[in-house]
Backbone as CSV, one residue per row, in Angstrom:
resi,resn,N_x,N_y,N_z,CA_x,CA_y,CA_z,C_x,C_y,C_z
1,MET,19.744,26.562,-4.970,19.913,25.640,-4.465,20.761,24.366,-4.967
2,ILE,20.597,24.496,-6.448,21.659,23.749,-7.143,23.016,23.904,-6.711
3,LEU,23.453,25.144,-6.212,25.078,25.089,-5.928,25.017,24.520,-4.421
4,LEU,24.249,24.726,-3.753,24.038,24.008,-2.360,23.869,22.597,-2.554
5,LEU,23.123,21.772,-3.497,23.333,20.378,-3.445,24.317,19.960,-4.142
6,VAL,25.085,20.458,-4.939,26.568,20.627,-5.631,27.430,20.173,-4.553
7,ALA,27.368,21.300,-3.856,28.651,21.244,-2.907,28.421,20.200,-1.907
8,ALA,27.149,19.857,-1.354,27.046,18.732,-0.276,27.629,17.522,-1.172
9,ASN,27.012,17.242,-2.560,27.594,16.245,-3.185,29.495,15.941,-3.327
10,PHE,29.773,17.071,-3.247,31.402,17.365,-2.958,31.732,17.020,-1.952
11,LEU,31.084,17.675,-0.761,31.726,17.465,0.320,31.301,15.759,1.009
12,PHE,30.362,15.293,0.140,30.170,13.901,0.414,31.272,13.032,-0.082
13,ALA,31.443,13.196,-1.121,32.464,12.240,-2.486,34.151,12.736,-1.566
14,LEU,34.092,13.912,-1.094,35.801,14.659,-0.892,36.303,13.605,0.009
15,PRO,35.688,13.139,0.868,37.012,12.124,1.733,37.214,10.440,1.397
16,LEU,36.198,10.412,0.407,36.862,9.039,-0.115,37.383,9.153,-0.969
17,GLY,37.360,10.372,-1.887,38.145,10.636,-2.798,39.880,11.119,-2.564
18,VAL,39.833,11.548,-1.651,41.326,11.631,-0.757,41.868,10.668,-0.693
19,LEU,40.909,9.799,0.001,41.559,8.094,0.873,41.975,7.864,-0.658
20,VAL,41.152,7.410,-1.861,41.741,6.856,-3.064,42.800,7.475,-3.618
21,PHE,43.072,8.458,-3.933,44.152,9.423,-4.354,45.309,9.128,-3.677
22,LEU,45.461,8.966,-1.967,46.537,8.976,-1.379,46.911,7.848,-1.533
23,PHE,45.915,6.621,-1.285,46.219,5.201,-1.497,46.767,4.880,-2.945
24,VAL,46.804,5.792,-4.024,46.893,5.350,-5.717,48.266,6.005,-5.585
25,MET,48.591,7.169,-5.081,49.673,7.703,-4.796,50.572,7.170,-4.099
26,LYS,50.247,6.294,-2.979,51.572,5.531,-2.285,52.080,4.358,-2.915
27,SER,50.686,3.548,-3.299,51.304,2.442,-4.059,51.702,2.298,-5.433
28,ALA,51.489,3.449,-6.145,51.781,3.566,-7.591,52.765,4.465,-7.384
29,GLY,53.539,4.862,-6.755,54.749,6.353,-6.728,55.770,5.565,-6.894
30,GLY,56.344,5.964,-7.852,58.000,5.493,-8.195,57.710,4.384,-9.172
31,THR,56.719,3.730,-9.719,56.144,2.671,-10.442,55.868,2.768,-11.909
32,ILE,55.917,2.373,-12.913,55.323,1.991,-13.850,53.996,2.656,-13.985
33,PHE,53.108,1.987,-12.806,51.699,2.493,-13.234,51.328,3.602,-12.647
34,ALA,51.843,4.614,-12.471,51.618,6.230,-12.012,50.958,6.870,-13.506
35,GLN,51.832,6.506,-14.409,51.254,7.257,-15.412,50.065,6.503,-16.259
36,ARG,50.145,5.261,-16.124,48.626,4.630,-16.362,47.512,5.181,-15.442
37,LEU,47.782,5.457,-14.326,46.576,5.966,-13.697,46.615,7.328,-13.558
38,PHE,47.543,7.838,-14.633,47.217,9.390,-14.537,45.697,10.095,-15.040
39,ALA,44.843,9.516,-16.005,43.455,9.402,-15.933,42.540,8.282,-15.425
40,ASP,41.272,8.387,-15.995,40.230,7.783,-15.605,40.644,6.374,-15.799
41,ASN,41.829,5.952,-15.024,41.883,4.061,-15.966,42.249,3.574,-14.681
42,LEU,41.577,2.177,-14.720,41.820,1.552,-13.692,43.230,0.284,-14.341
43,ASP,44.154,0.403,-13.950,45.073,-0.999,-14.595,45.258,-2.207,-13.932
44,ALA,44.545,-2.794,-14.577,44.468,-4.355,-13.928,45.582,-4.716,-13.408
45,MET,46.922,-4.903,-14.001,47.945,-4.812,-13.154,48.519,-4.444,-11.943
46,TRP,48.222,-3.024,-11.622,48.572,-2.264,-10.589,47.403,-3.047,-9.701
47,PHE,46.198,-3.300,-10.005,45.211,-3.938,-8.858,45.467,-5.124,-8.528
48,SER,45.964,-5.710,-9.082,46.620,-7.024,-9.329,47.948,-7.057,-8.087
49,ASP,48.653,-5.991,-8.365,49.718,-6.081,-7.696,49.585,-5.348,-6.045
50,VAL,48.541,-4.487,-5.950,48.102,-3.824,-4.713,47.532,-4.756,-3.770
51,ILE,46.992,-5.770,-4.280,46.327,-7.000,-3.374,46.892,-8.078,-2.711
52,ASN,48.253,-8.500,-3.730,49.309,-9.485,-3.634,50.188,-8.999,-3.155
53,ASP,50.752,-7.839,-3.208,51.814,-7.429,-2.764,51.765,-6.453,-1.615
54,ARG,51.128,-5.491,-1.942,51.194,-4.287,-1.157,49.906,-4.103,0.529
55,ILE,49.395,-5.296,0.498,48.562,-5.265,1.289,48.436,-6.830,2.056
56,PRO,49.102,-6.916,3.063,49.456,-8.237,3.792,48.488,-8.801,4.198
57,GLY,48.757,-10.056,3.599,47.396,-11.258,3.656,46.142,-10.834,3.232
58,ALA,46.402,-10.228,2.022,44.999,-9.580,1.351,44.532,-10.885,0.432
59,SER,43.362,-10.789,0.060,43.284,-11.979,-1.296,42.184,-11.181,-1.682
60,LEU,42.232,-11.662,-2.683,40.951,-11.182,-4.064,39.570,-11.386,-3.484
61,ALA,39.523,-12.728,-2.988,37.633,-12.795,-2.375,37.497,-11.471,-1.392
62,GLY,38.719,-11.683,-0.344,38.502,-10.906,0.693,38.462,-9.467,0.349
63,PHE,39.300,-8.975,-0.472,39.113,-7.721,-0.830,37.944,-7.013,-1.528
64,THR,37.350,-7.710,-2.626,36.119,-7.580,-2.763,35.286,-7.818,-2.092
65,THR,35.246,-8.668,-0.763,34.036,-8.400,-0.157,33.944,-7.049,0.820
66,GLU,35.283,-6.794,1.055,35.282,-5.268,2.198,34.806,-4.383,1.082
67,VAL,35.036,-4.337,-0.289,34.854,-3.342,-1.317,32.947,-3.399,-1.374
68,ILE,32.288,-4.520,-1.503,31.293,-4.433,-1.533,30.493,-4.093,-0.203
69,VAL,31.032,-4.101,0.892,30.382,-3.965,2.099,30.923,-2.235,2.337
70,MET,31.986,-1.595,1.808,32.036,-0.262,1.686,31.163,0.174,0.987
71,LEU,30.750,-0.482,-0.235,29.971,0.396,-1.199,28.316,0.388,-0.610
72,CYS,27.972,-0.513,-0.178,27.028,-0.776,0.728,26.649,0.103,1.549
73,ALA,27.486,0.461,2.484,27.327,1.454,3.696,27.234,2.809,2.831
74,MET,27.644,2.927,1.704,27.668,4.566,1.291,26.883,4.376,0.275
75,GLY,25.979,3.415,-0.296,25.030,3.394,-0.824,24.105,3.934,0.418
76,LEU,23.724,3.543,1.271,22.667,3.732,2.552,22.853,5.077,3.132
77,ILE,24.489,5.801,3.073,24.379,6.978,3.439,23.590,8.034,2.343
78,TYR,24.201,7.701,1.120,23.373,8.260,-0.322,22.197,8.613,-0.020
79,LEU,21.390,7.145,0.128,19.899,7.215,0.123,19.610,7.928,1.067
80,MET,20.161,8.264,2.696,19.650,8.755,3.466,19.927,10.159,3.682
81,ALA,20.955,10.740,2.804,21.234,12.098,2.282,20.385,12.571,1.173
82,SER,19.853,11.527,0.366,18.895,12.073,-0.877,17.227,12.113,0.007
83,ALA,16.792,11.689,0.617,15.665,11.743,2.062,15.674,12.952,2.051
84,PHE,16.920,12.982,2.871,17.208,14.152,3.890,17.107,15.796,2.693
85,PHE,17.535,15.606,1.622,17.620,16.998,1.170,16.300,16.995,-0.153
86,ALA,15.507,15.829,-0.316,14.434,15.845,-0.706,13.269,16.809,-0.197
87,GLY,13.378,16.547,1.318,12.469,17.650,1.578,12.369,19.201,1.896
88,GLY,13.753,19.319,1.630,13.937,20.812,1.552,13.431,20.847,-0.023
89,ILE,14.052,20.255,-0.805,13.519,20.638,-2.538,12.016,20.977,-2.289
90,ILE,11.110,19.598,-2.008,9.690,20.105,-1.843,9.211,21.498,-1.138
91,GLU,9.867,21.304,-0.077,9.540,22.673,0.903,9.589,23.930,0.182
92,VAL,10.489,24.065,-0.516,10.746,25.445,-1.254,9.707,25.364,-2.404
93,PHE,9.737,24.349,-3.415,9.043,24.259,-4.253,7.371,24.396,-3.836
94,ALA,7.089,24.165,-2.834,5.863,24.180,-2.602,5.375,25.140,-1.548
95,SER,6.195,25.879,-1.642,5.844,27.290,-0.517,5.235,28.700,-1.653
96,SER,4.429,29.151,-0.763,3.456,30.411,-1.363,4.615,31.236,-2.858
97,ASP,5.797,31.331,-2.074,6.238,32.470,-3.216,7.433,31.446,-3.870
98,GLY,7.934,30.560,-3.679,8.782,29.298,-4.353,10.105,30.085,-4.697
99,ARG,10.150,30.808,-3.681,11.957,31.194,-3.264,12.527,30.726,-2.490
100,PHE,13.848,30.141,-2.741,14.732,29.888,-1.666,15.366,30.581,-0.933
101,THR,15.586,30.093,0.128,16.159,30.604,1.461,17.033,29.290,2.551
102,MET,17.911,29.535,3.063,18.606,28.720,3.771,17.390,27.998,4.811
103,ARG,17.038,28.759,5.283,15.868,28.691,6.528,14.715,27.827,6.072
104,LYS,14.182,27.840,5.210,12.753,27.354,4.487,13.409,25.640,4.372
105,PHE,14.791,26.081,3.140,15.559,24.693,2.765,15.481,23.441,3.919
106,PHE,16.416,24.281,4.654,16.751,22.881,6.378,15.441,22.913,7.116
107,SER,14.435,23.622,6.820,13.491,23.538,7.748,12.803,22.326,6.907
108,GLY,12.601,22.131,5.971,11.946,21.403,5.152,12.921,19.705,5.137
109,CYS,13.896,19.814,5.554,14.966,18.704,5.433,14.915,18.216,6.754
110,GLY,14.762,18.742,7.736,14.481,17.891,9.328,13.428,17.813,9.548
111,ASN,12.020,18.460,8.964,11.028,18.079,8.941,10.710,16.866,8.317
112,SER,10.842,16.988,7.206,10.400,15.549,6.524,11.284,14.343,6.662
113,PHE,12.328,14.392,6.741,13.590,13.872,6.794,13.260,11.571,7.262
114,TRP,12.815,12.036,9.076,11.952,10.855,8.666,11.213,9.949,8.361
115,ARG,10.004,11.018,7.557,9.021,10.311,6.944,9.676,9.779,5.842
116,PHE,10.248,10.865,5.352,10.816,10.434,3.822,11.953,9.067,3.651
117,PHE,12.503,9.117,5.173,13.433,7.515,4.841,12.488,6.525,5.302
118,ARG,11.681,6.533,6.289,10.739,5.129,6.167,9.717,5.345,4.782
119,LEU,9.276,6.123,4.251,9.024,5.985,2.319,9.807,5.431,1.935
120,LEU,11.038,5.646,1.778,12.117,4.906,1.145,12.151,3.468,1.266
121,ALA,12.076,3.417,2.392,12.414,1.669,3.212,10.906,1.315,2.380
122,VAL,9.998,1.574,2.298,8.783,0.861,1.377,9.269,0.905,-0.030
123,SER,9.601,1.986,-0.531,9.804,1.731,-1.659,10.853,0.653,-2.298
124,MET,11.879,0.484,-1.171,12.855,-0.085,-1.510,12.464,-1.924,-1.769
125,ILE,11.250,-2.224,-1.153,10.516,-3.520,-1.243,10.367,-3.519,-2.658
126,PHE,9.713,-2.526,-3.297,9.034,-2.768,-4.777,10.480,-2.626,-5.766
127,TYR,11.510,-1.775,-5.390,12.191,-1.809,-6.354,12.778,-3.616,-6.088
128,ALA,13.241,-3.642,-5.087,13.628,-5.366,-5.259,12.597,-6.339,-5.830
129,ILE,11.193,-5.924,-5.906,10.279,-6.619,-6.737,10.644,-6.698,-7.930
130,ALA,11.123,-5.248,-8.409,10.982,-4.930,-10.095,12.618,-5.719,-10.499
131,ILE,13.204,-5.701,-9.412,14.756,-6.437,-10.045,14.362,-8.086,-9.819
132,GLY,13.645,-8.210,-8.752,13.584,-9.747,-9.042,12.549,-10.562,-10.138
133,ILE,11.855,-9.317,-10.666,11.070,-9.972,-11.658,12.058,-10.044,-12.699
134,PHE,13.008,-9.180,-13.053,14.044,-9.086,-14.076,14.457,-10.265,-13.800
135,VAL,15.109,-10.475,-13.226,16.212,-12.123,-12.582,15.801,-13.293,-13.075
136,LEU,14.294,-12.956,-12.411,13.574,-14.833,-13.076,12.986,-14.600,-14.561
137,LEU,12.999,-13.339,-15.010,12.649,-13.436,-16.530,14.007,-14.181,-17.366
138,THR,15.406,-13.384,-16.732,16.410,-13.946,-17.420,16.648,-15.373,-17.166
139,ASP,16.557,-15.690,-15.935,16.873,-17.304,-15.720,15.858,-17.769,-16.486
140,SER,14.525,-17.758,-16.805,14.082,-18.398,-17.882,14.450,-18.073,-18.987
141,ILE,14.804,-17.360,-19.375,15.152,-16.877,-21.248,16.681,-17.725,-20.704
142,ASP,17.582,-17.764,-20.167,18.929,-18.103,-20.264,18.821,-19.751,-20.373
143,SER,17.580,-20.546,-19.328,17.228,-21.823,-19.675,16.678,-22.272,-20.902
144,ALA,15.925,-21.575,-21.358,15.118,-21.908,-22.671,16.443,-21.953,-23.761
145,ASP,17.410,-20.974,-23.816,18.667,-20.969,-24.492,19.200,-22.083,-24.688
146,LYS,19.377,-22.913,-23.394,20.326,-24.025,-22.978,19.643,-24.763,-24.111
147,LEU,18.159,-24.825,-24.167,17.523,-25.993,-25.281,17.366,-25.531,-26.683
148,ALA,17.981,-24.363,-26.904,17.781,-23.776,-28.431,18.966,-24.766,-29.370
149,THR,18.384,-24.537,-30.548,19.039,-25.017,-31.404,19.917,-23.916,-32.617
150,VAL,19.492,-22.551,-31.906,20.117,-21.739,-32.815,21.004,-20.873,-31.838
151,GLU,21.735,-20.236,-32.052,22.761,-19.167,-31.184,21.697,-18.121,-30.520
152,ARG,22.079,-17.889,-29.153,21.102,-16.776,-28.596,19.907,-16.440,-29.140
153,PRO,18.787,-17.400,-29.113,17.612,-16.463,-29.496,16.788,-15.660,-28.417
154,GLY,17.565,-15.482,-27.417,16.713,-15.274,-26.290,17.448,-13.401,-25.842
155,ALA,18.340,-13.617,-26.776,18.793,-12.052,-26.709,18.113,-10.889,-26.561
156,LEU,17.073,-11.068,-27.364,15.880,-9.822,-27.874,15.028,-9.868,-26.457
157,LYS,14.864,-11.257,-25.810,13.935,-11.234,-24.980,14.655,-10.619,-23.567
158,THR,16.028,-11.177,-23.468,16.526,-10.393,-22.624,16.807,-8.724,-22.310
159,GLN,16.933,-8.386,-23.776,17.225,-6.866,-23.772,15.283,-6.254,-23.450
160,ALA,14.246,-7.026,-23.778,12.723,-6.514,-23.551,12.753,-6.990,-22.035
161,ALA,13.114,-8.051,-21.409,13.024,-8.006,-19.954,13.858,-6.511,-19.352
162,ALA,15.057,-6.355,-19.948,15.922,-5.341,-18.987,14.790,-3.905,-19.430
163,LEU,14.282,-3.771,-20.361,13.241,-2.555,-20.625,12.093,-2.573,-19.645
164,LEU,11.773,-3.922,-19.414,10.638,-3.895,-18.525,11.057,-3.386,-16.890
165,MET,12.191,-4.094,-16.937,12.725,-3.565,-15.517,12.859,-1.949,-15.148
166,VAL,13.351,-1.590,-16.565,13.665,0.139,-16.123,12.281,0.782,-16.038
167,ALA,11.243,-0.207,-16.585,9.757,0.904,-16.917,9.398,0.503,-15.270
168,LEU,9.814,-0.499,-15.048,9.195,-0.739,-13.563,9.667,0.138,-12.704
169,VAL,11.002,0.168,-12.683,11.622,0.579,-11.729,11.159,2.612,-11.561
170,ALA,11.236,3.104,-12.763,10.768,4.170,-13.062,9.338,4.621,-12.521
171,LEU,8.316,3.144,-12.417,7.098,3.543,-12.181,7.259,3.625,-10.316
172,VAL,8.062,2.751,-9.702,8.185,2.979,-8.341,9.114,4.146,-8.406
173,GLY,9.752,5.198,-8.891,10.341,6.187,-8.389,8.986,6.993,-8.238
174,ALA,8.249,7.123,-9.504,7.057,8.002,-9.741,6.156,8.009,-8.741
175,ILE,6.175,6.776,-8.336,4.907,6.769,-6.921,5.692,6.941,-5.328
176,GLN,6.880,6.981,-5.343,7.576,7.651,-4.248,7.974,8.992,-4.374
177,ASP,8.036,9.522,-5.497,7.934,10.663,-5.545,6.403,11.532,-5.260
178,TYR,5.046,11.318,-5.871,4.057,11.576,-5.282,3.563,11.136,-4.134
179,ALA,4.251,10.290,-3.659,3.952,9.876,-2.056,4.334,11.180,-1.524
180,ARG,5.917,11.389,-1.695,6.590,12.452,-0.705,6.126,13.859,-0.977
181,ILE,5.639,14.276,-2.294,4.579,15.356,-2.528,3.723,15.278,-1.485
182,GLY,2.691,14.176,-1.538,1.362,14.087,-0.787,1.544,14.241,0.819
183,ALA,2.788,13.870,0.877,2.760,13.246,2.621,3.323,15.108,2.968
184,SER,4.187,15.710,2.187,5.070,16.761,2.212,3.359,18.067,2.502
185,LEU,2.400,17.899,1.384,1.574,19.000,1.030,0.573,18.990,2.019
186,ASN,0.105,17.869,2.490,-1.148,17.673,3.348,-0.571,16.995,4.900
187,ASP,0.795,17.067,4.951,1.190,17.054,6.057,0.625,15.988,6.817
188,ARG,1.145,14.398,6.276,0.487,13.520,6.295,1.896,12.447,7.273
189,ARG,1.568,11.405,8.161,2.670,11.112,8.992,2.731,9.728,8.358
190,LYS,1.821,8.718,7.922,1.562,7.251,8.008,2.165,6.954,6.692
191,MET,3.343,6.669,6.475,3.866,6.485,5.269,3.208,5.242,4.287
192,PHE,3.654,4.042,5.118,3.108,3.025,4.538,2.109,3.207,3.470
193,ARG,0.759,3.690,4.045,-0.314,4.209,3.720,-0.123,5.081,2.488
194,GLU,0.888,5.720,2.829,0.897,7.200,1.926,1.263,6.891,0.603
195,TRP,2.316,5.661,0.754,3.048,5.134,-0.312,1.913,4.424,-1.407
196,PHE,0.515,4.116,-1.006,-0.022,3.185,-1.368,-0.986,4.362,-1.954
197,LYS,-1.279,5.676,-1.711,-1.940,6.873,-1.992,-1.220,7.456,-3.195
198,GLY,-0.094,7.313,-3.038,1.082,7.937,-4.444,0.841,6.818,-5.581
199,ALA,0.443,5.280,-5.061,0.285,5.009,-6.099,-1.004,4.791,-6.851
200,ARG,-2.243,4.971,-6.310,-3.479,5.425,-6.962,-3.109,6.495,-7.327
201,PHE,-2.646,8.041,-7.052,-2.473,8.958,-7.653,-2.058,8.504,-9.232
202,VAL,-1.251,7.804,-8.815,-0.126,7.388,-10.432,-1.187,6.605,-11.213
203,PHE,-1.743,5.734,-10.902,-2.570,4.770,-11.762,-3.694,5.567,-12.130
204,ARG,-4.532,6.393,-11.328,-5.399,7.084,-11.647,-5.175,8.485,-13.005
205,ARG,-3.930,8.631,-12.634,-3.559,9.679,-13.923,-2.338,9.244,-14.514
206,PHE,-2.485,7.946,-14.878,-1.190,7.045,-15.331,-0.492,8.173,-16.629
207,VAL,-1.398,8.400,-17.649,-0.779,9.134,-18.859,-0.150,10.372,-18.686
208,SER,-0.688,10.820,-17.717,-0.124,12.292,-17.472,1.363,12.159,-16.106
209,ALA,0.979,11.778,-15.277,1.836,11.416,-14.258,3.125,11.087,-14.368
210,TYR,2.737,9.093,-15.128,4.229,8.635,-15.772,4.604,9.175,-16.707
211,SER,4.217,9.485,-17.909,4.488,10.079,-18.802,5.742,11.366,-18.379
212,LEU,5.028,12.626,-17.443,5.889,13.306,-17.180,6.856,12.689,-16.841
213,PHE,7.374,11.669,-15.803,8.197,10.988,-15.450,9.233,10.688,-16.147
214,VAL,8.512,10.058,-17.183,9.829,9.503,-18.258,10.417,10.658,-18.989
215,LEU,9.538,11.742,-19.135,9.977,12.620,-20.283,11.245,13.487,-19.575
216,ILE,10.997,13.795,-18.315,11.950,14.449,-17.469,13.388,13.798,-17.482
217,ALA,13.098,12.284,-16.806,14.225,11.248,-16.971,14.817,11.175,-18.286
218,ILE,14.513,11.329,-19.569,14.813,11.123,-20.868,15.958,12.232,-20.988
219,VAL,14.915,13.443,-20.730,15.960,14.766,-21.304,17.192,15.037,-19.895
220,GLY,16.659,14.432,-18.941,17.994,14.210,-18.256,19.108,13.419,-18.418
221,LEU,18.580,12.375,-18.680,19.780,11.735,-19.082,20.512,11.979,-20.329
222,ILE,19.877,12.366,-21.405,20.245,13.281,-22.618,21.732,14.241,-22.179
223,VAL,21.035,15.050,-21.038,22.196,16.196,-20.716,23.020,15.620,-19.889
224,PHE,22.967,14.876,-19.199,24.314,14.119,-18.489,24.846,13.401,-19.385
225,TRP,24.640,12.866,-20.406,25.486,11.949,-21.463,26.201,13.092,-22.503
226,LEU,25.688,14.065,-22.475,26.664,14.880,-23.176,27.302,15.740,-22.398
227,ILE,27.481,15.892,-21.450,28.488,16.516,-20.194,29.239,15.175,-20.417
228,ALA,28.652,14.383,-19.794,29.749,13.076,-19.633,30.956,12.792,-20.685
229,TRP,30.276,12.752,-21.917,30.652,12.764,-23.279,32.065,13.796,-23.597
230,THR,31.479,15.177,-23.490,32.592,15.954,-23.550,33.813,15.907,-22.747
231,ARG,33.636,15.427,-21.176,34.450,14.835,-20.278,35.465,13.864,-20.603
232,GLY,35.144,12.667,-21.574,35.514,11.853,-21.769,36.379,11.904,-22.960
233,GLY,36.357,13.239,-23.625,36.888,13.661,-24.802,37.758,14.892,-24.449
234,VAL,38.064,15.004,-23.015,39.025,15.835,-22.362,40.941,14.570,-22.228
235,ASN,41.815,15.012,-22.608,43.025,14.293,-22.619,43.633,14.464,-21.652
236,GLN,43.648,13.940,-20.708,43.957,14.189,-19.303,45.364,13.629,-19.102
237,ASN,46.099,14.548,-19.896,47.774,14.483,-19.951,48.126,15.126,-19.536
238,SER,47.688,16.038,-18.581,48.343,17.081,-17.758,47.288,17.597,-16.663
239,TYR,48.055,18.130,-15.986,47.182,18.859,-14.251,45.834,19.893,-14.765
240,LEU,46.541,20.743,-15.857,45.591,21.375,-16.354,44.212,20.811,-16.928
241,ASN,44.757,20.033,-17.775,43.398,18.806,-18.033,42.496,17.953,-17.349
242,VAL,43.662,17.520,-16.181,42.705,16.557,-15.005,42.109,17.984,-14.596
243,ILE,42.421,19.224,-14.071,41.294,20.132,-13.555,40.036,20.334,-14.401
244,LEU,40.338,20.623,-15.902,39.336,21.045,-16.754,38.457,19.602,-16.865
245,ALA,38.882,18.147,-16.696,37.956,17.368,-16.685,37.305,17.339,-15.189
246,PHE,37.927,17.931,-14.185,36.888,17.645,-12.899,36.045,18.761,-12.962
247,VAL,36.054,19.950,-13.539,35.052,21.349,-13.530,33.998,20.535,-14.577
248,ILE,34.395,20.272,-15.502,32.946,19.542,-16.486,32.499,18.071,-15.677
249,GLY,33.174,17.391,-14.881,32.581,16.469,-13.909,31.287,17.294,-12.780
250,GLN,31.728,18.284,-12.525,31.042,18.784,-11.736,29.590,19.268,-12.110
251,ILE,30.085,20.120,-13.524,28.659,20.479,-14.176,27.804,19.471,-14.129
252,ALA,28.534,18.186,-14.454,27.387,16.859,-14.884,26.918,16.703,-13.314
253,ILE,27.446,16.793,-12.440,26.947,16.321,-11.453,25.485,17.298,-11.047
254,ALA,25.750,18.666,-11.369,24.894,19.857,-11.416,24.018,19.465,-12.317
255,SER,23.950,19.066,-13.465,22.754,18.536,-14.515,21.765,17.608,-13.701
256,ARG,22.315,16.444,-12.879,21.816,15.520,-12.445,20.890,16.545,-10.924
257,VAL,21.566,17.075,-10.574,20.747,17.957,-9.096,19.708,18.640,-10.230
258,TRP,19.886,19.380,-11.229,19.204,20.219,-12.067,18.092,19.278,-12.130
259,THR,18.130,17.758,-13.014,17.138,16.990,-13.151,16.340,16.668,-12.092
260,ARG,16.968,16.069,-11.284,15.975,16.015,-9.528,15.270,17.128,-9.184
261,MET,15.872,18.735,-9.628,14.481,19.553,-8.909,13.618,19.814,-10.016
262,THR,13.582,19.454,-11.292,12.857,19.505,-12.311,11.982,18.496,-12.323
263,PHE,12.286,17.164,-11.504,10.948,16.221,-11.108,10.052,16.548,-10.115
264,TYR,10.684,17.279,-9.051,9.917,18.014,-7.980,9.295,19.072,-8.555
265,ALA,9.529,19.973,-9.300,9.031,21.098,-9.225,7.767,20.738,-10.494
266,ALA,8.094,19.789,-11.329,7.057,19.532,-12.046,5.831,18.884,-11.849
267,GLU,6.307,17.626,-10.792,5.590,16.558,-10.021,4.548,17.871,-9.189
268,ILE,5.228,18.881,-8.890,4.029,19.614,-7.432,3.242,20.142,-8.742
269,ASP,3.552,20.641,-9.639,2.505,21.375,-10.138,1.488,20.820,-10.554
270,LEU,1.793,19.301,-11.455,0.581,18.443,-11.697,-0.329,17.711,-10.639
271,TYR,0.881,17.599,-9.376,0.025,17.001,-8.618,-1.394,18.022,-8.107
272,ARG,-0.835,19.350,-7.946,-1.571,20.471,-7.478,-3.132,20.514,-8.054
273,LYS,-2.253,20.706,-9.634,-3.789,20.942,-10.452,-4.405,19.725,-10.631
274,LEU,-4.201,18.541,-10.803,-4.907,17.261,-10.399,-5.383,16.933,-9.391
275,SER,-5.007,17.141,-7.905,-5.816,17.124,-7.125,-7.196,18.410,-6.808
276,GLN,-6.932,19.273,-7.381,-7.674,20.418,-7.247,-8.834,20.584,-7.885
277,SER,-8.389,19.799,-9.463,-9.533,19.371,-10.337,-10.372,18.476,-9.680
278,SER,-9.901,17.635,-8.783,-10.586,15.677,-8.524,-11.578,16.455,-7.522
279,ALA,-10.773,17.677,-6.442,-11.520,18.126,-5.721,-12.828,18.933,-5.848
280,MET,-12.714,19.640,-7.020,-13.905,20.189,-7.277,-14.928,19.687,-8.190
281,VAL,-14.776,18.275,-8.692,-15.586,17.043,-9.179,-16.195,16.627,-8.103
282,GLU,-15.224,16.505,-7.097,-16.236,15.692,-5.833,-17.154,16.666,-4.965
283,VAL,-16.860,17.914,-5.050,-17.472,18.798,-3.949,-18.690,19.594,-5.241
284,ALA,-18.484,19.454,-6.408,-19.461,20.511,-6.823,-20.835,19.837,-6.596
285,PRO,-21.899,20.716,-5.774,-23.251,20.563,-6.032,-24.277,19.948,-7.188
286,ILE,-24.991,19.352,-7.092,-25.828,18.592,-8.191,-26.901,19.771,-8.212
287,GLU,-26.936,20.104,-9.336,-27.938,21.029,-9.203,-29.847,20.494,-9.871
288,ARG,-30.273,21.171,-9.277,-31.921,20.096,-9.235,-33.016,21.455,-10.136
289,ALA,-33.519,20.469,-10.933,-34.917,21.598,-11.383,-35.725,21.951,-11.047
290,GLU,-36.077,23.294,-10.900,-37.047,23.435,-10.277,-38.399,23.184,-10.749
291,PRO,-39.635,22.732,-9.773,-40.964,22.113,-10.464,-41.305,22.910,-11.491
292,GLY,-41.759,22.017,-12.605,-42.102,23.047,-13.556,-40.951,23.135,-14.807
293,GLU,-39.957,23.295,-14.252,-39.144,23.373,-15.476,-38.482,22.065,-16.245
294,ALA,-38.234,22.631,-17.831,-38.186,21.426,-18.187,-36.506,20.638,-18.011
295,THR,-36.500,19.584,-17.980,-34.985,18.798,-17.963,-34.564,18.025,-18.914
296,ALA,-33.212,17.998,-19.199,-32.381,17.401,-20.325,-32.412,16.084,-19.893
């Protein structure tokens, strides 16, 4: 399943990568910028030259707007693909044998896509609220800094606001995961209601559910950082080293896929255990003492 998702990620990025490569080769070929762009370097002079001289009628503002629109479109496609593949991952892990088959995986992708996409739309509202809280806090801190008599007394407050935003974003992510799991395991269709059921599950078992999410996220980030750091140490001064850096980069992508799958595997296990224990408590019969028996 990891290989399948890495291949899907590669196929998603390949068309854009080829276009960027051909554009760089066409615009930098025969110039001094070719060597500067050989590795992962974005030369500011080449970028300015491309905008001013090689794109007729282009301007920095117009070019920036087009790039932002393109990135937003790619981001939407990526989120749709993420919602699509999440259904397959949960379907595999939630099955009785837990074994991967193409039929099982893509069946889960198709059955859950529209539900998970609607759930994603609900989550985006709360992601926006988390980011909005950060923006409001930083604006308030910046306003206080302008009236301060010492230099940047709000720097620590800004960092604290950033940590709060990360914590809130992680909380929304955990709620979305458990909402997806609950909708898939219980075959529910009302996603707005399901999101709040996921929130209730997280807040009622906050220590277990949220700490599990944060722990896996930290481990995944550390693994990804180590691989990315290794890739950054490759001096891309030859085609062989460029290929080596590419392979290490794909290993880094595989580590992200592994982290995402670890989230679902661990969360499904936790969801089942806590849900079953709650169900046992709710339906446990009340033992009544027989007449004449002593009661405590």
